[in-house]
C-alpha positions as CSV (number, residue, x, y, z in Angstrom):
1,M,11.7,162.5,151.2
2,A,12.2,166.2,150.1
3,Q,15.3,166.6,147.9
4,V,17.8,168.8,149.3
5,P,17.4,172.2,146.9
6,Q,20.7,172.7,144.9
7,T,22.0,176.2,143.4
8,F,24.8,175.2,140.7
9,F,24.1,172.1,138.2
10,D,27.0,169.3,139.2
11,A,27.8,165.6,139.6
12,L,25.3,165.0,142.3
13,A,22.4,167.4,140.3
14,V,23.0,164.9,137.2
15,R,22.8,161.8,139.3
16,T,19.7,162.8,141.1
17,W,17.7,164.3,138.3
18,C,18.1,160.9,136.6
19,G,17.1,159.0,139.8
20,L,14.3,161.5,140.1
21,A,13.5,160.7,136.1
22,L,13.5,157.0,136.6
23,R,11.2,156.9,139.4
24,A,9.0,159.9,137.5
25,L,8.5,157.7,134.6
26,G,8.1,154.2,136.5
27,R,5.2,155.9,138.0
28,A,4.0,157.6,134.5
29,R,5.0,154.6,132.3
30,E,1.7,152.8,132.0
31,E,-0.4,155.7,131.4
32,I,2.2,157.2,128.8
33,D,2.1,153.5,127.2
34,A,-1.9,153.9,127.1
35,I,-1.9,157.6,124.8
36,N,0.9,155.8,122.6
37,V,-1.0,156.3,118.8
38,Y,2.0,157.9,117.3
39,P,4.1,157.5,115.6
40,V,3.0,154.0,116.0
41,A,0.3,152.7,117.9
42,D,2.3,150.0,119.9
43,G,1.8,151.3,123.2
44,D,5.3,150.8,124.5
45,T,6.4,154.8,124.5
46,G,6.2,155.3,128.3
47,T,8.3,152.0,129.0
48,N,11.3,152.6,126.1
49,L,11.3,156.0,128.0
50,Y,12.2,154.6,131.2
51,L,14.6,152.3,129.7
52,T,16.4,154.7,128.4
53,V,16.3,156.8,131.4
54,E,17.1,153.6,132.8
55,S,20.4,153.4,131.1
56,A,21.4,156.6,131.8
57,A,21.1,156.5,135.3
58,T,22.8,153.2,135.5
59,A,25.8,154.8,133.3
60,V,25.9,157.9,136.2
61,E,26.1,155.4,139.0
62,A,28.5,153.8,137.5
63,V,31.0,157.1,137.3
64,F,30.0,157.8,141.2
65,A,31.0,154.3,142.2
66,G,34.2,154.6,140.1
67,H,35.5,157.9,141.5
68,G,35.4,156.2,144.8
69,T,34.4,158.1,148.6
70,G,37.5,159.8,149.5
71,D,37.9,162.5,146.7
72,G,34.9,164.4,146.4
73,E,32.3,163.7,143.9
74,P,32.9,163.3,139.9
75,A,33.2,166.3,137.7
76,L,30.1,167.6,136.2
77,A,31.5,166.8,132.6
78,D,32.4,163.2,133.6
79,A,28.5,162.6,134.8
80,V,26.8,164.5,131.8
81,R,28.6,162.5,129.2
82,A,28.0,158.9,131.3
83,M,24.4,160.3,131.3
84,A,24.6,161.1,127.4
85,H,26.3,157.6,126.5
86,G,23.9,155.7,128.9
87,A,20.6,157.0,127.1
88,L,22.4,156.5,123.4
89,I,23.4,152.9,124.5
90,G,20.2,151.9,126.4
91,A,17.6,154.2,123.6
92,R,14.7,152.3,122.7
93,G,11.9,153.2,120.0
94,N,11.7,156.3,118.3
95,S,10.8,158.1,122.1
96,G,14.0,156.7,123.4
97,T,16.1,157.5,120.6
98,I,14.8,161.1,120.5
99,L,15.4,161.5,124.0
100,A,18.9,160.4,123.7
101,Q,19.9,163.2,121.3
102,L,18.2,165.6,123.7
103,L,20.1,164.4,126.3
104,R,23.7,164.3,123.9
105,G,22.3,168.1,123.4
106,M,22.4,169.1,127.1
107,A,25.7,167.0,127.7
108,Q,27.7,169.2,125.2
109,V,26.8,172.4,126.6
110,L,27.5,171.3,130.1
111,A,30.4,169.2,129.7
112,D,31.9,172.6,128.5
113,A,32.7,173.4,132.2
114,G,35.7,170.8,131.4
115,D,37.3,170.3,135.6
116,S,34.9,172.7,137.2
117,P,32.9,170.9,139.8
118,H,29.4,172.8,138.6
119,T,27.8,175.6,136.1
120,D,24.7,177.8,136.4
121,G,21.6,178.5,135.0
122,S,22.5,180.6,132.4
123,A,24.6,177.2,131.2
124,L,20.9,174.9,131.5
125,R,19.4,177.9,129.6
126,L,22.1,177.3,126.8
127,A,21.9,173.4,127.4
128,L,18.3,173.4,126.6
129,R,18.4,175.5,123.5
130,R,21.1,172.7,122.1
131,A,19.3,169.7,123.1
132,A,15.7,171.1,121.4
133,D,18.0,172.3,118.2
134,S,19.8,169.7,118.1
135,A,17.0,167.0,118.2
136,R,15.1,168.8,115.7
137,Q,17.9,169.4,113.2
138,A,18.4,166.2,113.6
139,V,14.9,165.0,111.8
140,A,14.4,165.5,108.2
141,H,11.1,166.9,108.1
142,P,9.9,168.0,111.7
143,V,6.2,167.4,112.7
144,E,4.6,170.1,115.1
145,G,2.5,167.9,118.3
146,T,5.4,165.6,118.8
147,V,7.9,165.5,121.6
148,L,10.2,168.3,119.2
149,T,7.3,170.7,119.5
150,V,7.6,170.3,123.5
151,A,11.4,170.7,123.6
152,S,11.3,173.4,121.6
153,A,8.9,174.9,123.7
154,A,11.2,173.9,126.9
155,A,13.8,176.0,125.8
156,D,12.1,179.0,124.7
157,A,10.9,179.3,128.0
158,A,13.7,178.7,129.6
159,A,15.6,181.6,127.5
160,G,13.4,184.0,129.2
161,A,14.0,183.0,133.0
162,E,16.7,184.9,134.8
163,G,18.1,183.0,138.0
164,D,19.3,179.8,139.2
165,C,19.0,176.6,137.5
166,G,15.9,175.8,139.8
167,T,14.4,178.9,138.1
168,V,15.4,178.4,134.9
169,A,14.0,174.2,135.3
170,R,10.5,175.5,136.6
171,A,10.5,178.1,133.6
172,A,11.4,175.0,131.2
173,Y,8.7,172.7,132.8
174,E,5.8,175.0,132.7
175,G,6.2,176.0,128.9
176,A,6.7,172.0,128.0
177,R,3.4,171.2,130.1
178,A,1.7,174.2,128.0
179,A,3.2,172.8,124.6
180,L,2.2,168.9,125.6
181,A,-1.7,170.3,126.1
182,A,-1.9,171.9,122.6
183,T,-0.7,169.0,121.0
184,P,-3.9,167.5,120.0
185,G,-4.3,170.5,117.9
186,Q,-1.1,170.0,115.9
187,L,-1.4,166.6,114.9
188,A,-5.3,165.0,113.6
189,V,-4.2,161.9,114.8
190,L,-3.9,162.9,118.3
191,E,-7.0,164.5,118.0
192,R,-8.8,162.0,116.8
193,A,-7.8,159.6,119.5
194,G,-8.4,162.4,122.5
195,V,-4.9,162.2,123.7
196,V,-1.6,164.2,123.9
197,D,1.7,163.4,122.6
198,A,2.9,160.0,124.3
199,G,6.8,161.3,123.9
200,G,5.9,164.9,125.0
201,R,4.1,163.8,128.0
202,G,7.3,161.6,128.9
203,L,9.2,165.0,128.5
204,V,7.3,166.4,130.6
205,T,7.6,164.2,133.2
206,V,11.7,164.3,133.0
207,L,11.7,168.0,133.0
208,G,9.4,167.8,136.2
209,A,12.3,165.6,138.1
210,L,14.8,168.2,136.6
211,V,13.2,170.5,138.6
212,E,12.5,169.1,141.9
213,A,16.1,167.9,141.6
214,F,17.0,171.9,141.8
215,T,14.5,173.3,144.0
216,G,13.5,170.0,146.4
217,E,10.5,169.9,145.5
218,A,7.8,167.5,143.6
219,V,5.8,169.2,140.7
220,R,2.2,168.2,140.7
221,E,1.9,167.0,136.9
222,A,-1.3,167.8,135.8
223,P,-3.7,164.5,134.9
224,L,-3.9,163.7,131.5
225,R,-8.0,164.6,131.6
226,D,-6.9,168.1,132.4
227,F,-4.7,168.1,129.4
228,H,-7.5,166.6,127.0
229,A,-9.6,169.4,128.6
230,R,-7.2,172.2,127.5
231,A,-6.9,170.0,124.1
232,E,-10.4,170.5,122.8
233,A,-9.8,174.4,122.9
234,P,-6.5,174.3,121.0
235,D,-4.0,177.0,120.9
236,A,-4.8,179.1,117.6
237,H,-1.2,179.8,117.1
238,A,-0.3,175.9,116.8
239,R,-2.7,175.9,114.6
240,E,-1.6,178.3,112.2
241,K,1.5,176.5,112.7
242,T,0.4,173.3,111.0
243,G,-2.2,174.8,108.3
244,A,-5.6,173.1,108.6
245,G,-4.4,170.0,107.1
246,T,-2.2,169.1,109.3
247,R,1.3,167.1,108.2
248,E,1.3,163.9,109.7
249,E,4.8,162.5,109.1
250,T,6.2,161.3,112.0
251,Y,9.7,162.3,113.8
252,G,10.3,158.7,113.6
253,E,9.3,157.5,109.9
254,A,10.7,161.0,108.6
255,G,13.8,159.8,109.9
256,I,17.1,161.8,111.4
257,G,18.5,164.5,109.0
258,T,22.0,165.4,108.1
259,D,22.8,168.8,109.4
260,R,26.4,169.6,108.2
261,E,27.0,172.1,110.5
262,A,26.6,169.8,113.5
263,G,28.8,167.4,112.2
264,R,28.7,163.4,113.2
265,D,26.6,163.9,116.8
266,T,23.4,164.6,114.7
267,A,21.7,161.6,113.2
268,V,21.5,160.5,109.9
269,E,18.0,160.8,107.4
270,T,15.2,158.4,105.7
271,A,11.9,159.9,104.2
272,P,8.4,158.2,105.2
273,A,8.1,155.5,103.5
274,C,4.6,153.8,104.7
275,P,1.9,155.1,103.3
276,S,-1.1,156.0,105.4
277,D,-3.4,153.5,104.4
278,A,-1.0,150.5,104.3
279,G,0.2,148.5,107.1
280,G,3.8,148.7,108.3
281,P,6.8,146.7,108.3
282,A,6.6,143.9,110.2
283,F,9.9,143.9,112.4
284,E,11.4,146.5,114.8
285,V,15.4,146.2,114.4
286,I,17.6,147.7,116.6
287,Y,21.6,147.8,117.3
288,L,24.3,149.5,118.6
289,L,26.8,149.9,115.8
290,E,30.2,150.7,116.0
291,A,31.0,152.3,112.8
292,D,33.2,155.1,110.9
293,D,31.2,158.3,109.6
294,A,31.8,156.8,106.0
295,A,30.0,153.8,106.8
296,V,26.8,155.1,108.5
297,T,26.4,157.1,105.1
298,R,26.5,154.0,103.3
299,L,24.0,152.0,106.0
300,R,21.8,154.9,105.9
301,A,21.4,154.8,102.2
302,R,20.9,150.8,102.6
303,L,18.5,150.8,105.6
304,D,16.5,153.6,103.6
305,A,16.1,151.2,100.8
306,L,14.9,148.7,103.1
307,G,12.3,149.9,105.3
308,D,11.3,153.3,107.3
309,S,11.3,154.8,110.8
310,L,15.0,154.9,110.6
311,V,17.0,156.8,113.1
312,V,20.5,156.9,113.2
313,V,21.8,158.7,116.7
314,G,25.4,158.9,117.9
315,G,29.0,159.9,116.8
316,D,32.6,159.6,117.9
317,G,32.0,155.8,116.2
318,L,28.9,154.4,118.3
319,W,25.7,154.7,116.7
320,N,22.4,153.7,117.7
321,V,20.5,152.3,114.8
322,H,16.4,152.0,114.7
323,V,14.8,150.8,111.7
324,H,11.2,149.2,111.1
325,V,11.6,146.5,108.0
326,D,10.0,143.8,106.8
327,D,13.5,141.7,106.0
328,A,14.9,142.1,109.9
329,G,18.0,139.7,108.5
330,A,18.6,142.3,105.9
331,A,19.2,145.2,108.2
332,V,21.3,143.1,110.5
333,E,23.8,142.4,107.7
334,A,23.8,145.6,106.3
335,G,24.8,146.5,109.9
336,V,27.9,144.3,109.5
337,E,28.9,145.1,106.4
338,A,29.1,148.6,107.9
339,G,31.0,147.7,111.5
340,R,30.4,146.0,114.1
341,P,26.6,145.6,115.4
342,Y,25.7,144.8,118.8
343,R,23.1,144.3,121.2
344,I,20.6,143.5,118.2
345,R,17.2,143.7,119.2
346,I,14.2,142.4,116.8
347,T,10.6,143.0,117.4
348,H,8.0,141.6,115.6
349,F,5.0,144.3,116.0
350,G,2.6,141.5,114.7
351,L,-0.9,141.5,112.5
352,G,-2.3,144.9,111.9
353,D,0.4,147.0,114.1
354,V,0.4,150.0,111.4
355,H,2.4,153.8,111.9
356,T,-0.9,155.3,111.5
357,G,-2.8,154.9,114.7
358,R,-4.7,152.3,113.5
359,E,-6.0,149.8,115.8
360,R,-4.7,146.2,115.4
361,P,-6.9,142.7,115.9
362,P,-6.0,141.6,119.9
363,R,-3.6,139.0,120.1
364,E,-4.8,135.6,121.8
365,R,-2.5,135.8,125.0
366,A,-0.7,132.3,125.1
367,Q,-0.6,130.0,128.2
368,R,2.9,129.8,129.1
369,A,6.1,130.8,127.8
370,V,9.5,130.9,128.7
371,V,12.0,134.3,129.0
372,A,15.5,133.8,129.0
373,V,18.7,135.6,129.2
374,V,21.3,134.7,126.8
375,P,25.1,136.1,126.8
376,G,25.5,135.6,122.8
377,E,23.6,135.7,119.6
378,G,23.9,132.1,118.7
379,L,22.4,131.1,122.1
380,A,19.9,133.8,121.5
381,G,19.0,131.7,118.0
382,L,19.2,128.2,120.0
383,Y,16.7,129.7,122.8
384,T,14.5,131.0,120.2
385,E,14.3,127.9,118.2
386,A,13.0,126.4,121.4
387,G,10.2,129.1,121.7
388,A,11.8,131.5,124.2
389,T,11.6,134.6,124.3
390,T,15.5,136.3,124.4
391,V,16.9,139.0,126.0
392,L,20.6,139.2,125.0
393,A,23.1,140.3,127.3
394,R,26.5,141.4,125.6
395,P,29.5,141.3,127.9
396,G,29.7,143.9,130.8
397,E,26.4,145.4,130.0
398,P,23.9,142.9,131.7
399,P,19.8,143.5,131.0
400,A,18.4,145.8,133.5
401,S,15.0,145.0,135.3
402,G,13.2,146.9,132.7
403,E,13.9,145.3,130.4
404,L,13.2,142.1,131.6
405,V,10.1,142.9,132.3
406,Q,9.6,143.7,129.3
407,A,10.7,141.1,127.6
408,V,7.9,139.3,130.4
409,R,5.3,141.5,128.4
410,R,6.6,140.6,124.7
411,A,6.4,137.1,125.5
412,H,2.4,137.8,125.7
413,A,1.3,134.9,128.3
414,R,-0.7,134.1,131.1
415,E,2.5,132.3,132.6
416,V,6.1,132.8,132.7
417,V,9.2,131.0,133.4
418,L,12.3,133.0,134.2
419,L,15.9,132.0,133.3
420,P,18.2,134.8,133.8
421,N,21.0,132.1,133.8
422,D,23.6,134.3,135.5
423,A,24.0,134.2,139.7
424,D,24.7,138.1,139.1
425,L,21.2,138.9,137.8
426,R,19.3,136.9,140.4
427,H,17.8,140.5,142.3
428,T,17.5,142.2,138.8
429,A,15.1,138.8,137.8
430,A,13.5,138.9,140.8
431,A,12.5,142.5,141.0
432,A,11.3,142.0,137.1
433,A,9.4,139.0,138.2
434,E,7.7,141.1,141.1
435,Q,6.7,143.8,138.7
436,A,5.5,141.1,136.4
437,R,2.9,139.6,139.0
438,T,1.8,143.4,139.9
439,E,0.6,142.9,136.1
440,G,-1.1,139.9,136.7
441,I,1.3,137.3,135.1
442,R,1.8,134.4,137.0
443,V,6.1,134.5,137.2
444,A,8.3,131.5,138.1
445,L,11.8,132.5,138.6
446,I,14.3,129.6,138.2
447,P,17.8,130.6,139.2
448,T,19.5,129.4,136.7
449,R,23.2,130.9,137.2
450,S,24.5,129.8,133.5
451,A,23.3,129.3,130.0
452,V,24.0,125.6,130.0
453,Q,21.5,125.2,133.1
454,G,19.2,127.3,131.0
455,I,19.3,124.5,128.2
456,A,19.1,122.1,130.3
457,A,15.4,123.4,131.9
458,L,14.7,124.0,128.6
459,A,14.8,120.9,126.9
460,V,12.4,119.0,129.8
461,H,9.7,122.3,129.3
462,E,6.8,120.9,128.7
463,P,4.0,123.9,128.4
464,E,0.8,121.0,128.3
465,R,2.2,119.9,132.1
466,R,0.8,121.7,135.1
467,F,2.6,124.9,135.6
468,D,4.1,123.9,138.8
469,E,5.1,120.6,137.8
470,D,6.5,122.3,134.9
471,V,8.6,124.8,136.9
472,V,10.0,121.6,139.4
473,Q,10.9,119.6,136.2
474,M,12.9,122.5,134.8
475,T,14.0,123.8,138.4
476,S,15.4,120.1,138.9
477,A,17.0,119.7,135.4
478,A,18.9,123.0,135.8
479,G,20.0,122.1,138.9
480,A,21.2,118.6,137.7
481,T,23.6,120.4,135.8
482,R,27.2,121.6,136.9
483,Y,28.2,124.1,134.8
484,A,31.8,126.0,133.8
485,E,33.7,128.6,131.7
486,V,37.1,129.3,130.2
487,V,37.6,132.6,130.1
488,V,41.3,134.9,129.5
489,A,42.1,136.6,132.6
490,E,41.9,140.0,132.1
491,H,44.6,141.4,135.2
492,E,46.3,139.6,138.2
493,S,45.0,138.9,140.9
494,W,44.1,136.4,143.5
495,T,41.9,133.2,142.7
496,T,41.2,130.1,144.8
497,A,43.2,128.2,142.4
498,G,46.3,131.1,143.5
499,I,47.6,134.0,141.9
500,C,46.7,134.3,137.8
501,Q,48.3,136.7,135.6
502,A,46.9,138.7,133.0
503,G,46.3,136.7,130.2
504,D,46.0,133.5,131.6
505,V,43.2,130.8,130.8
506,L,40.8,130.5,133.7
507,G,38.7,127.5,134.2
508,L,35.9,128.1,136.5
509,I,33.6,125.5,138.2
510,D,30.5,126.3,139.3
511,G,31.5,130.1,139.3
512,D,34.8,129.2,141.8
513,V,38.3,129.3,139.5
514,A,39.0,126.1,139.8
515,V,42.3,125.7,137.0
516,I,45.0,128.4,136.1
517,G,46.4,127.5,132.3
518,A,48.3,129.1,129.5
519,D,46.3,126.7,126.5
520,V,42.6,127.2,126.4
521,T,42.4,123.4,125.1
522,A,44.5,122.3,127.3
523,T,42.5,124.5,130.2
524,A,39.1,123.5,128.8
525,R,39.9,119.8,129.2
526,T,41.2,119.9,132.6
527,V,38.2,121.3,133.6
528,L,35.9,119.0,131.7
529,D,38.2,116.0,133.4
530,R,37.4,117.2,136.9
531,M,33.4,117.9,136.3
532,L,33.0,114.3,134.7
533,Q,34.8,112.7,138.1
534,A,31.7,112.8,139.5
535,G,29.5,111.4,136.9
536,G,27.6,112.7,134.1
537,E,25.6,111.6,130.9
538,L,25.8,114.7,128.8
539,V,28.2,117.2,128.3
540,T,27.0,120.5,126.2
541,L,29.7,123.0,124.7
542,V,29.0,126.2,123.4
543,V,32.2,127.6,121.8
544,G,32.3,131.6,121.7
545,D,33.7,133.7,118.7
546,E,37.1,133.8,119.8
547,A,38.1,130.1,120.9
548,P,40.0,128.2,118.8
549,E,38.3,126.4,115.8
550,T,39.4,122.9,117.2
551,V,38.4,123.0,120.9
552,A,34.9,121.7,120.1
553,G,36.2,118.5,118.0
554,H,39.1,118.0,120.4
555,L,37.0,117.6,123.5
556,E,34.6,115.9,122.0
557,A,37.0,113.1,120.7
558,H,38.3,113.3,124.4
559,V,34.8,112.4,126.2
560,R,34.2,109.5,123.0
561,E,38.1,108.1,124.0
562,S,37.8,108.5,128.2
563,Y,33.9,108.8,128.7
564,L,32.0,105.6,126.9
565,A,28.5,106.6,128.5
566,V,28.9,109.9,127.8
567,D,27.3,111.9,124.8
568,T,28.6,115.3,123.9
569,V,26.5,118.1,122.1
570,A,28.1,121.4,121.0
571,Y,27.2,125.1,120.1
572,R,28.2,128.3,118.7
573,G,28.0,130.8,121.2
574,G,28.6,133.9,119.1
575,R,30.3,136.8,120.9
576,Q,29.2,135.8,124.4
577,G,32.2,137.3,126.7
578,A,33.4,133.5,127.8
579,L,35.4,131.2,125.4
580,L,33.7,128.5,125.9
581,L,30.7,127.3,128.6
582,I,30.6,123.9,129.7
583,G,27.6,121.8,131.1
584,V,27.5,118.3,132.3
585,E,24.3,116.4,133.5
């Protein structure tokens, strides 16, 4: 269905743009992944861009949901700030981080509208210019032939366009397309591979969605073979810019450079550290970081010494950190020293992954793997030790379906057992499983509603069994495990156990509030007694960082004294949201 044309840039246009961009990247993801040879030939640029925009779109939808339906739509400033923040916290890889910086630059201009419901084509021209300039200023050694070139060309073309937002957006799109076609003539690794820049291709897709948001008309993107044909006779001016030798620093390896005038919204710099004839570091480390500017400056220096492809984007106390290193633990420890790192993701590139586009030997696909969503770093370590591929879910930040699909791909197996470990993730996990099946992966979704059910399922997992038998055994073990959690009420509300006040300790059994108390240990003991009234042989305790240090020992002693035939095992869950998770099987 065609979109209704919009003359102005308002909150609805932001929402529409994000939705259209997400769908367009979903269609183009595999194609963009396939041409990803630079800066790292790891075939994930399309996926990273998709996940970044998915996070931005989710944040915008939350603004609309919070605004309600009776008072019109949110202010433009609220929508664009949410878009930029969502992209920042969801940015993946070099491509996603650069896109997040572009959206942040646009938001800085568009948010100047204040309480105004909309702005016009002149503001969009300025926003595109700010986006391109802030991304380029953020890179220590900008390289032509990358997404930076495409963004600058879009801004240049928009600057010469007079008219409404649709006219400006279309000019930007056409300028970006032309620049994309010329990228192989500007970057030797693209020319050797016969492809255009993957990040630039993704930006063209995002700008095409912007055109459709304003005009209601879908753009007709040229297929890649047309880009390749035009690339065979590259723009002479483009060659002139880079010289015959063509510099091959990457916008990721060159890192993000400090721009003193841009202030703390720009990212920070690291020089290229990966020689062209050597393999790159073994791990990609990504995390969000709450820290002040001075701490981030120190972090930059430390990570610079540890690896390459350092990208630190953000400001106002929240940063997205991306680096390639051989010592992943040291990179995380550096974040801990700087502030509070969370949503930590560590990816092993595997043998042969390098920063120069060199082909890597194919990795043998495993027969079977388990992919699990876990609520804290402690459980992530436990699941990983048991052989599972994990997706970390922070409180209030559930993973999106694209993130689960990416984890399934990362598991690199013919058969995958998916454990969502959260009742609210059932539909998200089902969508991810369906997408993975279309890619030829056999996926079984076990509807685990808590991480302790996932632990029970993982305990009986045997990859040597037939797939169906293994799934049945794991499902049976999860279903036989009752689960509970102990949390602190955030506000007054009605519950199945009565009215609770903010600060009360709540004990939930199988998802429903069963106990309201004032003391964590006492409430947990009451919950455990109620669960064991129905029998049980094993109690699993997963203790969060904010729980009293003595709670696990007290409960273990209580079980030993009161339930002679019941064993207890306890784990540290980290920052898992709940004070305590309890499983009885």
